MDTraj code that builds the backbone (N, CA, C; nanometers):
import mdtraj as md
import numpy as np

residues = "MET ALA ARG ILE SER SER SER THR ASP VAL LEU MET THR PRO ARG ARG LYS ARG THR CYS ASP ARG LEU VAL ASP ALA ALA PHE ALA ILE PHE ALA GLU GLN GLY VAL HIS ALA SER SER VAL GLU ALA VAL CYS ASP ARG ALA GLY PHE THR ARG GLY ALA PHE TYR SER ASN PHE THR THR LYS GLU GLU LEU PHE VAL ALA LEU LEU GLU ARG ARG HIS SER SER GLN LEU GLU THR LEU ALA GLU LYS VAL ASP GLY VAL ARG PRO ARG LEU GLU ALA LEU ALA GLY ARG LEU ASP GLU ASP ALA LEU ALA GLU MET LEU LEU ASP PHE PHE ALA GLU ARG GLU ASP ASP ARG GLU TRP CYS LEU ILE ASP HIS GLU PHE ALA LEU MET SER LEU ARG GLU PRO GLU MET ALA ALA VAL PHE GLU GLU HIS GLN ALA ALA PHE GLU ARG SER LEU LEU THR ILE VAL ARG ARG ALA LEU GLU LEU ALA GLY ARG GLN PHE VAL LEU PRO ASP ALA VAL VAL VAL ARG LEU VAL GLY ALA LEU TYR GLN ASP MET LEU GLN ARG ALA ILE ARG ALA GLY ARG THR MET ARG GLU GLN PRO GLU ALA ARG ALA THR MET VAL ARG LEU VAL LEU ALA LEU THR GLN PRO VAL PRO ALA ALA ALA THR PRO GLY THR SER CYS".split()
xyz = np.array([
    [3.7614, -11.4057, 2.8954],
    [3.7580, -11.2595, 2.8748],
    [3.6863, -11.2006, 2.9981],
    [3.7433, -11.0832, 3.0470],
    [3.6756, -11.0167, 3.1581],
    [3.5470, -10.9585, 3.1217],
    [3.4622, -10.9247, 3.2165],
    [3.3330, -10.8721, 3.1860],
    [3.3516, -10.7397, 3.1136],
    [3.2707, -10.7186, 3.0001],
    [3.2821, -10.6047, 2.9208],
    [3.1800, -10.5098, 2.9782],
    [3.2197, -10.4063, 3.0490],
    [3.1306, -10.3100, 3.0983],
    [3.1182, -10.1874, 3.0147],
    [3.0160, -10.1091, 3.0410],
    [2.9913, -9.9842, 2.9648],
    [3.0772, -9.8793, 3.0196],
    [3.1204, -9.7878, 2.9262],
    [3.2005, -9.6751, 2.9700],
    [3.1219, -9.5791, 3.0543],
    [2.9921, -9.5947, 3.0566],
    [2.9028, -9.5130, 3.1346],
    [2.8792, -9.5738, 3.2725],
    [2.9385, -9.6881, 3.3045],
    [2.9122, -9.7489, 3.4314],
    [2.9614, -9.6604, 3.5499],
    [3.0579, -9.5745, 3.5211],
    [3.1175, -9.4941, 3.6317],
    [3.0986, -9.3482, 3.5915],
    [3.0486, -9.2673, 3.6917],
    [3.0292, -9.1245, 3.6602],
    [3.1714, -9.0605, 3.6502],
    [3.1911, -8.9903, 3.5351],
    [3.3255, -8.9434, 3.5036],
    [3.3404, -8.7870, 3.5287],
    [3.4570, -8.7531, 3.5762],
    [3.4892, -8.6171, 3.5914],
    [3.5148, -8.5569, 3.4540],
    [3.5100, -8.4214, 3.4341],
    [3.5324, -8.3685, 3.3049],
    [3.6705, -8.4069, 3.2484],
    [3.7715, -8.4052, 3.3378],
    [3.9074, -8.4473, 3.2984],
    [3.9122, -8.5880, 3.2501],
    [3.8487, -8.6812, 3.3220],
    [3.8500, -8.8152, 3.2826],
    [3.7744, -8.8404, 3.1466],
    [3.6640, -8.7659, 3.1342],
    [3.5891, -8.7699, 3.0101],
    [3.6741, -8.7330, 2.8924],
    [3.7569, -8.6239, 2.9071],
    [3.8415, -8.5820, 2.7995],
    [3.9429, -8.6892, 2.7653],
    [3.9950, -8.7531, 2.8682],
    [4.0914, -8.8611, 2.8493],
    [4.0212, -8.9805, 2.7777],
    [3.9054, -9.0113, 2.8168],
    [3.8362, -9.1242, 2.7482],
    [3.7982, -9.0896, 2.6095],
    [3.7569, -8.9629, 2.5814],
    [3.7199, -8.9207, 2.4464],
    [3.8449, -8.9328, 2.3578],
    [3.9648, -8.8928, 2.4050],
    [4.0881, -8.9045, 2.3220],
    [4.1231, -9.0500, 2.2921],
    [4.1049, -9.1314, 2.3935],
    [4.1309, -9.2753, 2.3724],
    [4.0330, -9.3367, 2.2715],
    [3.9070, -9.2949, 2.2835],
    [3.8069, -9.3459, 2.1867],
    [3.8389, -9.2969, 2.0480],
    [3.8764, -9.1748, 2.0322],
    [3.9099, -9.1177, 1.8989],
    [4.0228, -9.1999, 1.8381],
    [4.1221, -9.2207, 1.9246],
    [4.2455, -9.3009, 1.8796],
    [4.2006, -9.4432, 1.8415],
    [4.1185, -9.5034, 1.9204],
    [4.0687, -9.6381, 1.8987],
    [3.9972, -9.6480, 1.7629],
    [3.9142, -9.5490, 1.7303],
    [3.8426, -9.5468, 1.6062],
    [3.9431, -9.5544, 1.4869],
    [4.0510, -9.4710, 1.4871],
    [4.1429, -9.4778, 1.3834],
    [4.2248, -9.6073, 1.3788],
    [4.2700, -9.6542, 1.4932],
    [4.3466, -9.7767, 1.4933],
    [4.2692, -9.9029, 1.4627],
    [4.1464, -9.9137, 1.5156],
    [4.0659, -10.0284, 1.4911],
    [4.0259, -10.0333, 1.3424],
    [3.9983, -9.9209, 1.2813],
    [3.9564, -9.9162, 1.1389],
    [4.0757, -9.9572, 1.0520],
    [4.1916, -9.9134, 1.0899],
    [4.3152, -9.9421, 1.0136],
    [4.3629, -10.0900, 1.0263],
    [4.3581, -10.1436, 1.1510],
    [4.4228, -10.2755, 1.1840],
    [4.3241, -10.3785, 1.2228],
    [4.1993, -10.3486, 1.2651],
    [4.1139, -10.4437, 1.3216],
    [4.1366, -10.4498, 1.4732],
    [4.0350, -10.4906, 1.5460],
    [4.0483, -10.4880, 1.6911],
    [4.1573, -10.5927, 1.7391],
    [4.1493, -10.7096, 1.6856],
    [4.2353, -10.8169, 1.7380],
    [4.3867, -10.7882, 1.7049],
    [4.4056, -10.7320, 1.5876],
    [4.5395, -10.7006, 1.5424],
    [4.6006, -10.5743, 1.6132],
    [4.5108, -10.4914, 1.6714],
    [4.5538, -10.3699, 1.7350],
    [4.6075, -10.3966, 1.8766],
    [4.6961, -10.3119, 1.9246],
    [4.7474, -10.3232, 2.0586],
    [4.7048, -10.1976, 2.1402],
    [4.7011, -10.2241, 2.2707],
    [4.6785, -10.1121, 2.3641],
    [4.7819, -9.9995, 2.3443],
    [4.9088, -10.0450, 2.3221],
    [5.0148, -9.9485, 2.2990],
    [4.9883, -9.8540, 2.1762],
    [4.9411, -9.9195, 2.0729],
    [4.9096, -9.8454, 1.9501],
    [4.8052, -9.7357, 1.9794],
    [4.7059, -9.7784, 2.0468],
    [4.5986, -9.6813, 2.0806],
    [4.6477, -9.5711, 2.1689],
    [4.7277, -9.6026, 2.2682],
    [4.7861, -9.5074, 2.3544],
    [4.8787, -9.4062, 2.2894],
    [4.9650, -9.4634, 2.1920],
    [5.0487, -9.3776, 2.1188],
    [4.9724, -9.2724, 2.0302],
    [4.8638, -9.3253, 1.9691],
    [4.7863, -9.2364, 1.8797],
    [4.7136, -9.1343, 1.9673],
    [4.6768, -9.1664, 2.0899],
    [4.6049, -9.0696, 2.1741],
    [4.7022, -8.9751, 2.2492],
    [4.8329, -9.0166, 2.2602],
    [4.9262, -8.9369, 2.3291],
    [4.9318, -8.9683, 2.4799],
    [4.8938, -9.0848, 2.5158],
    [4.8843, -9.1245, 2.6542],
    [4.9741, -9.2458, 2.6914],
    [4.9912, -9.2765, 2.8183],
    [5.0670, -9.3915, 2.8572],
    [4.9635, -9.5141, 2.8723],
    [5.0215, -9.6278, 2.8907],
    [4.9283, -9.7381, 2.9202],
    [4.8513, -9.7193, 3.0513],
    [4.9130, -9.6466, 3.1427],
    [4.8485, -9.6225, 3.2719],
    [4.7244, -9.5457, 3.2530],
    [4.7239, -9.4497, 3.1599],
    [4.5994, -9.3727, 3.1290],
    [4.4916, -9.4603, 3.0736],
    [4.5347, -9.5603, 2.9949],
    [4.4373, -9.6497, 2.9325],
    [4.3758, -9.7335, 3.0404],
    [4.4618, -9.8004, 3.1230],
    [4.4015, -9.8942, 3.2239],
    [4.3338, -9.8238, 3.3416],
    [4.3508, -9.6950, 3.3497],
    [4.2762, -9.6177, 3.4533],
    [4.1333, -9.6005, 3.4109],
    [4.1031, -9.6186, 3.2807],
    [3.9720, -9.5900, 3.2224],
    [3.9055, -9.7140, 3.1595],
    [3.9812, -9.8080, 3.1086],
    [3.9326, -9.9212, 3.0422],
    [4.0145, -10.0526, 3.0855],
    [3.9447, -10.1634, 3.0844],
    [4.0019, -10.2886, 3.1322],
    [4.0678, -10.3598, 3.0179],
    [3.9966, -10.3584, 2.9001],
    [4.0385, -10.4270, 2.7830],
    [4.0167, -10.3458, 2.6557],
    [4.0710, -10.3937, 2.5449],
    [4.0403, -10.3311, 2.4154],
    [3.8957, -10.3459, 2.3776],
    [3.8396, -10.4650, 2.4226],
    [3.7056, -10.4808, 2.3913],
    [3.6089, -10.3811, 2.4617],
    [3.6454, -10.3415, 2.5839],
    [3.5685, -10.2462, 2.6557],
    [3.5779, -10.1135, 2.5894],
    [3.6963, -10.0789, 2.5457],
    [3.7165, -9.9518, 2.4671],
    [3.6312, -9.9536, 2.3400],
    [3.6307, -10.0686, 2.2728],
    [3.5523, -10.0874, 2.1552],
    [3.4105, -10.0594, 2.1730],
    [3.3569, -10.1141, 2.2827],
    [3.2136, -10.0906, 2.3192],
    [3.1889, -9.9454, 2.3418],
    [3.2808, -9.8775, 2.4150],
    [3.2624, -9.7334, 2.4355],
    [3.2581, -9.6521, 2.3047],
    [3.3400, -9.6961, 2.2081],
    [3.3338, -9.6332, 2.0754],
    [3.1993, -9.6529, 2.0117],
    [3.1390, -9.7657, 2.0210],
    [3.0188, -9.7944, 1.9578],
    [2.9023, -9.7148, 2.0347],
    [2.9114, -9.7112, 2.1620],
    [2.8122, -9.6379, 2.2411],
    [2.8062, -9.4904, 2.1971],
    [2.9307, -9.4365, 2.1779],
    [2.9365, -9.2918, 2.1358],
    [2.8788, -9.2741, 1.9998],
    [2.9083, -9.3747, 1.9060],
    [2.8554, -9.3675, 1.7746],
    [2.7112, -9.3784, 1.7660],
    [2.6481, -9.4673, 1.8426],
    [2.5055, -9.4825, 1.8397],
    [2.4377, -9.3569, 1.8912],
    [2.4911, -9.3016, 1.9997],
    [2.4321, -9.1777, 2.0644],
    [2.4369, -9.0722, 1.9611],
    [2.5514, -9.0543, 1.8945],
    [2.5617, -8.9448, 1.7899],
    [2.4631, -8.9661, 1.6763],
    [2.4486, -9.0874, 1.6297],
    [2.3579, -9.1146, 1.5183],
    [2.2140, -9.0811, 1.5578],
    [2.1757, -9.1286, 1.6750],
    [2.0356, -9.1039, 1.7163],
    [2.0087, -8.9518, 1.7395],
    [2.1036, -8.8800, 1.7928],
    [2.0870, -8.7381, 1.8082],
    [2.0703, -8.6657, 1.6759],
    [2.1584, -8.7043, 1.5798],
    [2.1554, -8.6417, 1.4471],
    [2.0236, -8.6714, 1.3723],
    [1.9793, -8.7914, 1.3833],
    [1.8521, -8.8307, 1.3133],
    [1.7357, -8.7560, 1.3725],
    [1.7333, -8.7498, 1.5094],
    [1.6218, -8.6785, 1.5732],
    [1.6180, -8.5321, 1.5267],
    [1.7382, -8.4751, 1.5191],
    [1.7414, -8.3365, 1.4745],
    [1.6991, -8.3174, 1.3271],
    [1.7262, -8.4180, 1.2498],
    [1.6861, -8.4093, 1.1042],
    [1.5372, -8.4269, 1.0893],
    [1.4801, -8.5121, 1.1745],
    [1.3307, -8.5302, 1.1668],
    [1.2632, -8.4024, 1.2165],
    [1.3151, -8.3421, 1.3183],
    [1.2622, -8.2091, 1.3577],
    [1.2729, -8.1058, 1.2526],
    [1.3889, -8.1110, 1.1806],
    [1.4129, -8.0135, 1.0712],
    [1.3140, -8.0226, 0.9600],
    [1.2754, -8.1418, 0.9273],
    [1.1789, -8.1630, 0.8110],
    [1.0315, -8.1748, 0.8577],
    [1.0113, -8.1515, 0.9856],
    [0.8664, -8.1633, 1.0363],
    [0.7728, -8.0823, 0.9606],
    [0.8007, -7.9487, 0.9311],
    [0.6956, -7.8808, 0.8525],
    [0.6705, -7.9408, 0.7222],
    [0.7720, -7.9946, 0.6561],
    [0.7523, -8.0562, 0.5223],
    [0.6678, -8.1843, 0.5349],
    [0.7029, -8.2637, 0.6350],
    [0.6306, -8.3896, 0.6584],
    [0.4831, -8.3644, 0.6860],
    [0.4567, -8.2672, 0.7646],
    [0.3165, -8.2294, 0.8050],
    [0.2407, -8.1839, 0.6777],
    [0.3097, -8.1040, 0.5962],
    [0.2482, -8.0530, 0.4783],
    [0.2151, -8.1719, 0.3783],
    [0.3005, -8.2729, 0.3814],
    [0.2768, -8.3804, 0.2828],
    [0.1980, -8.4985, 0.3475],
    [0.1537, -8.4828, 0.4644],
    [0.0849, -8.5881, 0.5392],
    [-0.0150, -8.6651, 0.4480],
    [0.0061, -8.7933, 0.4329],
    [-0.0839, -8.8787, 0.3532],
    [-0.0554, -8.8662, 0.2045],
    [0.0284, -8.7747, 0.1575],
    [0.0571, -8.7509, 0.0179],
    [0.2071, -8.7580, -0.0133],
    [0.2867, -8.8402, 0.0588],
    [0.4276, -8.8497, 0.0402],
    [0.4603, -8.9129, -0.0861],
    [0.5182, -8.8395, -0.1863],
    [0.5455, -8.8999, -0.3164],
    [0.6956, -8.9424, -0.3173],
    [0.7345, -9.0075, -0.4327],
    [0.8679, -9.0626, -0.4417],
    [0.9718, -8.9555, -0.4416],
    [0.9536, -8.8481, -0.5149],
    [1.0543, -8.7392, -0.5209],
    [1.0781, -8.6813, -0.3753],
    [0.9707, -8.6519, -0.3117],
    [0.9812, -8.5906, -0.1745],
    [1.0564, -8.6882, -0.0813],
    [1.0158, -8.8133, -0.0852],
    [1.0733, -8.9159, -0.0038],
    [1.2216, -8.9373, -0.0344],
    [1.2576, -8.9337, -0.1574],
    [1.3985, -8.9568, -0.1978],
    [1.4887, -8.8464, -0.1380],
    [1.4352, -8.7197, -0.1541],
    [1.5270, -8.6052, -0.0998],
    [1.5410, -8.6204, 0.0585],
    [1.4279, -8.6608, 0.1254],
    [1.4396, -8.6720, 0.2686],
    [1.5267, -8.7886, 0.3105],
    [1.5201, -8.8947, 0.2366],
    [1.6033, -9.0076, 0.2683],
    [1.7538, -8.9793, 0.2490],
    [1.7780, -8.9049, 0.1379],
    [1.9153, -8.8707, 0.1056],
    [1.9661, -8.7800, 0.2217],
    [1.8873, -8.7000, 0.2759],
    [1.9272, -8.6107, 0.3856],
    [1.9496, -8.6983, 0.5102],
    [1.8558, -8.7835, 0.5422],
    [1.8657, -8.8737, 0.6595],
    [2.0001, -8.9579, 0.6508],
    [2.0282, -9.0085, 0.5306],
    [2.1421, -9.0969, 0.5140],
    [2.2529, -9.0348, 0.4463],
    [2.2700, -8.8994, 0.4655],
    [2.3823, -8.8244, 0.4074],
    [2.5123, -8.8856, 0.4388],
    [2.6045, -8.8897, 0.3333],
    [2.7322, -8.9429, 0.3564],
    [2.8222, -8.8596, 0.4525],
    [2.9064, -8.9269, 0.5267],
    [3.0067, -8.8670, 0.6024],
    [3.1457, -8.9012, 0.5637],
    [3.2410, -8.8209, 0.5929],
    [3.3770, -8.8521, 0.5505],
    [3.4328, -8.9787, 0.6118],
    [3.3784, -9.0242, 0.7250],
    [3.4303, -9.1395, 0.7901],
    [3.3394, -9.2651, 0.7680],
    [3.2528, -9.2595, 0.6669],
    [3.1676, -9.3771, 0.6414],
    [3.2450, -9.5025, 0.6182],
    [3.3559, -9.4960, 0.5380],
    [3.4320, -9.6135, 0.5131],
    [3.4838, -9.6754, 0.6422],
    [3.5431, -9.5922, 0.7310],
    [3.5899, -9.6401, 0.8561],
    [3.4844, -9.7047, 0.9439],
    [3.3690, -9.6442, 0.9464],
    [3.2555, -9.6874, 1.0248],
    [3.2069, -9.8270, 0.9670],
    [3.2105, -9.8421, 0.8396],
    [3.1739, -9.9735, 0.7781],
    [3.2661, -10.0811, 0.8296],
    [3.3961, -10.0454, 0.8316],
    [3.4923, -10.1485, 0.8854],
    [3.4679, -10.1792, 1.0336],
    [3.4432, -10.0735, 1.1128],
    [3.4170, -10.0909, 1.2522],
    [3.2940, -10.1788, 1.2761],
    [3.1836, -10.1508, 1.1979],
    [3.0559, -10.2248, 1.2112],
    [3.0835, -10.3740, 1.1860],
    [3.1602, -10.3962, 1.0799],
    [3.1962, -10.5355, 1.0440],
    [3.2802, -10.6035, 1.1497],
    [3.3648, -10.5259, 1.2146],
    [3.4513, -10.5842, 1.3248],
    [3.3557, -10.6304, 1.4382],
    [3.2612, -10.5454, 1.4717],
    [3.1646, -10.5756, 1.5789],
    [3.0854, -10.7011, 1.5480],
    [3.0363, -10.7147, 1.4200],
    [2.9591, -10.8240, 1.3776],
    [3.0442, -10.9544, 1.3863],
    [3.1693, -10.9508, 1.3374],
    [3.2567, -11.0670, 1.3348],
    [3.2924, -11.1002, 1.4823],
    [3.3194, -11.0052, 1.5627],
    [3.3500, -11.0451, 1.7004],
    [3.2340, -11.1085, 1.7749],
    [3.1122, -11.0633, 1.7411],
    [2.9903, -11.1268, 1.8017],
    [2.9673, -11.2660, 1.7549],
    [3.0175, -11.2986, 1.6375],
    [3.0111, -11.4362, 1.5895],
    [3.1128, -11.5304, 1.6444],
    [3.2310, -11.4743, 1.6721],
    [3.3424, -11.5528, 1.7199],
    [3.3438, -11.5746, 1.8743],
    [3.2944, -11.4721, 1.9436],
    [3.3055, -11.4740, 2.0891],
    [3.1722, -11.4677, 2.1567],
    [3.1371, -11.5625, 2.2318],
    [3.0065, -11.5635, 2.3034],
    [2.9740, -11.4432, 2.3845],
    [3.0764, -11.3896, 2.4580],
    [3.0490, -11.2724, 2.5382],
    [3.0278, -11.1501, 2.4592],
    [3.0974, -11.1382, 2.3411],
    [3.0737, -11.0309, 2.2548],
    [2.9369, -11.0415, 2.1817],
    [2.8910, -11.1682, 2.1677],
    [2.7584, -11.1831, 2.1117],
    [2.6495, -11.1246, 2.1971],
    [2.6618, -11.1463, 2.3317],
    [2.5649, -11.0925, 2.4232],
    [2.5823, -10.9349, 2.4252],
    [2.6986, -10.8869, 2.4181],
    [2.7150, -10.7377, 2.4128],
    [2.6528, -10.6802, 2.2806],
    [2.6744, -10.7539, 2.1697],
    [2.6209, -10.7075, 2.0395],
    [2.4729, -10.6967, 2.0418],
    [2.4066, -10.8083, 2.0909],
    [2.2600, -10.8110, 2.0994],
    [2.2036, -10.7039, 2.1920],
    [2.2691, -10.6856, 2.3049],
    [2.2242, -10.5818, 2.3950],
    [2.2269, -10.4433, 2.3351],
    [2.3393, -10.4120, 2.2655],
    [2.3558, -10.2811, 2.2108],
    [2.2641, -10.2596, 2.0914],
    [2.2536, -10.3637, 2.0068],
    [2.1695, -10.3518, 1.8927],
    [2.0215, -10.3321, 1.9413],
    [1.9805, -10.4078, 2.0375],
    [1.8444, -10.3917, 2.0831],
    [1.8195, -10.2484, 2.1457],
    [1.9088, -10.2023, 2.2157],
    [1.8961, -10.0597, 2.2735],
    [1.8955, -9.9616, 2.1665],
    [1.9823, -9.9726, 2.0629],
    [1.9819, -9.8787, 1.9558],
    [1.8506, -9.8871, 1.8763],
    [1.8092, -10.0090, 1.8499],
    [1.6838, -10.0226, 1.7759],
    [1.5641, -9.9642, 1.8397],
    [1.5542, -9.9770, 1.9756],
    [1.4413, -9.9214, 2.0497],
    [1.4436, -9.7645, 2.0379],
    [1.5582, -9.7098, 2.0515],
    [1.5693, -9.5666, 2.0375],
    [1.5493, -9.5193, 1.9010],
    [1.5879, -9.5894, 1.8036],
    [1.5730, -9.5598, 1.6578],
    [1.4221, -9.5674, 1.6264],
    [1.3557, -9.6679, 1.6705],
    [1.2091, -9.6864, 1.6423],
    [1.1282, -9.5646, 1.6923],
    [1.1694, -9.5172, 1.8135],
    [1.0988, -9.4023, 1.8699],
    [1.1010, -9.2816, 1.7684],
    [1.2185, -9.2563, 1.7098],
    [1.2409, -9.1463, 1.6176],
    [1.1636, -9.1738, 1.4881],
    [1.1769, -9.2971, 1.4364],
    [1.1098, -9.3351, 1.3113],
    [0.9585, -9.3270, 1.3190],
    [0.9100, -9.3695, 1.4296],
    [0.7622, -9.3662, 1.4517],
    [0.7187, -9.2193, 1.4484],
    [0.7930, -9.1329, 1.5148],
    [0.7600, -8.9891, 1.5095],
    [0.7619, -8.9371, 1.3646],
    [0.8579, -8.9730, 1.2859],
    [0.8613, -8.9269, 1.1458],
    [0.7419, -8.9783, 1.0663],
    [0.7112, -9.1051, 1.0846],
    [0.5923, -9.1640, 1.0167],
    [0.4669, -9.1023, 1.0545],
    [0.4476, -9.0730, 1.1801],
    [0.3310, -9.0055, 1.2344],
    [0.3125, -8.8667, 1.1712],
    [0.4206, -8.7907, 1.1558],
    [0.4210, -8.6645, 1.0901],
    [0.3849, -8.6767, 0.9442],
    [0.4282, -8.7823, 0.8827],
    [0.4006, -8.8022, 0.7387],
    [0.2639, -8.8683, 0.7140],
    [0.1969, -8.9033, 0.8226],
    [0.0699, -8.9687, 0.8031],
    [0.0724, -9.1047, 0.7482],
    [0.1809, -9.1807, 0.7818],
    [0.1960, -9.3170, 0.7342],
    [0.2205, -9.4124, 0.8491],
    [0.2029, -9.5419, 0.8239],
    [0.2272, -9.6483, 0.9179],
    [0.2844, -9.7659, 0.8532],
    [0.3581, -9.8449, 0.9319],
    [0.4242, -9.9645, 0.8776],
    [0.3188, -10.0694, 0.8400],
    [0.3548, -10.1519, 0.7460],
    [0.2623, -10.2628, 0.7009],
    [0.3129, -10.3985, 0.7635],
    [0.4293, -10.3900, 0.8275],
    [0.4900, -10.5101, 0.8940],
    [0.5268, -10.4574, 1.0356],
    [0.5717, -10.5534, 1.1198],
    [0.6145, -10.5123, 1.2538],
    [0.7253, -10.4037, 1.2440],
    [0.7173, -10.3038, 1.3339],
    [0.8098, -10.1941, 1.3231],
    [0.9579, -10.2388, 1.3099],
    [0.9932, -10.3261, 1.4013],
    [1.1379, -10.3717, 1.4096],
    [1.1797, -10.4407, 1.2774],
    [1.0927, -10.5083, 1.2157],
    [1.1225, -10.5825, 1.0919],
    [1.1533, -10.4825, 0.9805],
    [1.0703, -10.3760, 0.9716],
    [1.0906, -10.2811, 0.8690],
    [1.2178, -10.2008, 0.8904],
    [1.2505, -10.1643, 1.0098],
    [1.3700, -10.0908, 1.0367],
    [1.4922, -10.1757, 0.9985],
    [1.4902, -10.3065, 1.0307],
    [1.6011, -10.3895, 0.9958],
    [1.6202, -10.4050, 0.8413],
    [1.5063, -10.4204, 0.7715],
    [1.5116, -10.4353, 0.6283],
    [1.5720, -10.3040, 0.5636],
    [1.5178, -10.1878, 0.6064],
    [1.5680, -10.0627, 0.5486],
    [1.7122, -10.0474, 0.5833],
    [1.7515, -10.0789, 0.7085],
    [1.8834, -10.0587, 0.7492],
    [1.9876, -10.1505, 0.6782],
    [1.9393, -10.2751, 0.6470],
    [2.0230, -10.3704, 0.5815],
    [2.0437, -10.3211, 0.4389],
    [1.9409, -10.2714, 0.3735],
    [1.9598, -10.2180, 0.2380],
    [2.0463, -10.0979, 0.2396],
    [2.0258, -10.0086, 0.3269],
    [2.1159, -9.8867, 0.3352],
    [2.2655, -9.9296, 0.3517],
    [2.2896, -10.0269, 0.4424],
    [2.4258, -10.0720, 0.4598],
    [2.4851, -10.1277, 0.3320],
    [2.4045, -10.2017, 0.2627],
    [2.4527, -10.2630, 0.1325],
    [2.4776, -10.1525, 0.0303],
    [2.3874, -10.0571, 0.0183],
    [2.4076, -9.9464, -0.0771],
    [2.5330, -9.8702, -0.0354],
    [2.5528, -9.8362, 0.0871],
    [2.6637, -9.7548, 0.1294],
    [2.7956, -9.8278, 0.0975],
    [2.8068, -9.9593, 0.1288],
    [2.9196, -10.0321, 0.0955],
    [2.9567, -10.0374, -0.0528],
    [2.8513, -10.0539, -0.1318],
    [2.8667, -10.0563, -0.2809],
    [2.9235, -9.9221, -0.3248],
    [2.8619, -9.8105, -0.2717],
    [2.9149, -9.6768, -0.3087],
    [3.0554, -9.6561, -0.2675],
    [3.0851, -9.7002, -0.1490],
    [3.2286, -9.6812, -0.1076],
    [3.3278, -9.7583, -0.1977],
    [3.2950, -9.8859, -0.2349],
    [3.3786, -9.9596, -0.3150],
    [3.3932, -9.9025, -0.4558],
    [3.2853, -9.8385, -0.5028],
    [3.2838, -9.7729, -0.6342],
    [3.3380, -9.6276, -0.6348],
    [3.3705, -9.5786, -0.5127],
    [3.4227, -9.4433, -0.5019],
    [3.3173, -9.3401, -0.5418],
    [3.1915, -9.3717, -0.5107],
    [3.0800, -9.2782, -0.5505],
    [3.0038, -9.2457, -0.4122],
    [2.9170, -9.1470, -0.4283],
    [2.8303, -9.1098, -0.3207],
    [2.6920, -9.1662, -0.3482],
    [2.6116, -9.1686, -0.2485],
    [2.4664, -9.2156, -0.2621],
    [2.3956, -9.1339, -0.3675],
    [2.4237, -9.0044, -0.3720],
    [2.3514, -8.9187, -0.4673],
    [2.3882, -8.9522, -0.6093],
    [2.5066, -9.0213, -0.6308],
    [2.5599, -9.0581, -0.7558],
    [2.5082, -9.1974, -0.8019],
    [2.4108, -9.2514, -0.7223],
    [2.3575, -9.3872, -0.7494],
    [2.2044, -9.3729, -0.7531],
    [2.1484, -9.3251, -0.8695],
    [2.0053, -9.3032, -0.8743],
    [1.9254, -9.4321, -0.8666],
    [1.9865, -9.5402, -0.9207],
    [1.9112, -9.6641, -0.9165],
    [1.9023, -9.7186, -0.7727],
    [2.0052, -9.6984, -0.6941],
    [2.0071, -9.7443, -0.5548],
    [1.9054, -9.6545, -0.4728],
    [1.9094, -9.5280, -0.4970],
    [1.8055, -9.4365, -0.4340],
    [1.6689, -9.4785, -0.4643],
    [1.6411, -9.5071, -0.5926],
    [1.5085, -9.5468, -0.6325],
    [1.4594, -9.6719, -0.5610],
    [1.5537, -9.7664, -0.5502],
    [1.5258, -9.8897, -0.4768],
    [1.4881, -9.8651, -0.3353],
    [1.5661, -9.7781, -0.2619],
    [1.5308, -9.7414, -0.1262],
    [1.3995, -9.6803, -0.1099],
    [1.3681, -9.5935, -0.1975],
    [1.2366, -9.5192, -0.1993],
    [1.1201, -9.6197, -0.2148],
    [1.1366, -9.7067, -0.3140],
    [1.0303, -9.8038, -0.3388],
    [1.0140, -9.8987, -0.2164],
    [1.1229, -9.9351, -0.1549],
    [1.1108, -10.0227, -0.0409],
    [1.0368, -9.9573, 0.0696],
    [1.0749, -9.8294, 0.0994],
    [1.0098, -9.7567, 0.2105],
    [0.8554, -9.7383, 0.1826],
    [0.8279, -9.7052, 0.0572],
    [0.6802, -9.6858, 0.0194],
    [0.6111, -9.8207, 0.0274],
    [0.6758, -9.9313, -0.0084],
    [0.6082, -10.0621, -0.0030],
    [0.5879, -10.1050, 0.1402],
    [0.6739, -10.0648, 0.2313],
    [0.6700, -10.1109, 0.3692],
    [0.5845, -10.0209, 0.4550],
    [0.5300, -9.9147, 0.3989],
    [0.4413, -9.8260, 0.4714],
    [0.3163, -9.7925, 0.3912],
    [0.2166, -9.7396, 0.4575],
    [0.0943, -9.7064, 0.3961],
    [0.0385, -9.5828, 0.4655],
    [-0.0501, -9.5082, 0.3982],
    [-0.1165, -9.3959, 0.4615],
    [-0.2036, -9.4413, 0.5799],
    [-0.2064, -9.3658, 0.6821],
    [-0.2885, -9.3978, 0.8027],
    [-0.4211, -9.3845, 0.7547],
    [-0.5177, -9.4873, 0.7789],
    [-0.6585, -9.4821, 0.7393],
    [-0.7269, -9.3631, 0.8045],
    [-0.8088, -9.2947, 0.7328],
    [-0.8860, -9.1863, 0.7948],
    [-0.9823, -9.2395, 0.9005],
    [-0.9884, -9.1720, 1.0155],
    [-1.0796, -9.2170, 1.1197],
    [-1.2246, -9.2097, 1.0713],
    [-1.3015, -9.3114, 1.1080],
    [-1.4425, -9.3108, 1.0672],
    [-1.5165, -9.2019, 1.1373],
    [-1.5957, -9.1306, 1.0685],
    [-1.6700, -9.0213, 1.1288],
    [-1.7951, -9.0791, 1.1965],
    [-1.8438, -9.0033, 1.3031],
    [-1.9539, -9.0538, 1.3814],
    [-2.0781, -9.0707, 1.2878],
    [-2.1496, -9.1807, 1.3038],
    [-2.2689, -9.1985, 1.2336],
    [-2.2464, -9.2857, 1.1017],
    [-2.1187, -9.3026, 1.0707],
    [-2.0928, -9.3798, 0.9458],
    [-2.0824, -9.5306, 0.9796],
    [-2.1179, -9.6083, 0.8855],
    [-2.1035, -9.7593, 0.9084],
    [-1.9710, -9.8098, 0.8520],
    [-1.9231, -9.9162, 0.9081],
    [-1.7943, -9.9745, 0.8633],
    [-1.8204, -10.0621, 0.7419],
])
top = md.Topology()
chain = top.add_chain()
for i, resn in enumerate(residues, 1):
    res = top.add_residue(resn, chain, resSeq=i)
    for name in ("N", "CA", "C"):
        top.add_atom(name, md.element.get_by_symbol(name[0]), res)
traj = md.Trajectory(xyz[None], top)
């Protein structure tokens, strides 16, 4: 397999960016419907309304297009989450050190709000995981992208925790992976059942209890003259 490069390796003109965006949009639909290996470049081009020449002017392989799709997804997720944290900042500051289950449940539901394309993204995420297990080069790409996403995500999560006056009781990355794994499981169960997260109170309660168990209030700083 040829080297899988990032779609951001080359500075793009506005026209080229529009072309890439349309190809990525088409790839999302085709890959979710058929899987990456079963999909063809022709199918992606047909869905996007382009020729094969347009595809190969921007991407070398389907895998490179797949990576571009994931990069765009991660960027969108991080931007949305950062905006949501900023949006609840006044509430987090007001609840600092006193975050209860009800308040946390509402904020988590907002952070993890369902999207119309959740089912398709679940399929895409599984495709990436399976490809990383089957193909050594994709394994390296998977680890690189997961690590970059996790670093950016931790920056946002730490800010939210600081505003809420809480801290992790385990290493940051471990907590984020645990919460992320539970969320993915809950989301997949909801999709299979044809329900939303808000329609699964027991799952929401589990998520809230996990977050509260993995965090604790930040200890008050010792005042001058007091003994430890």
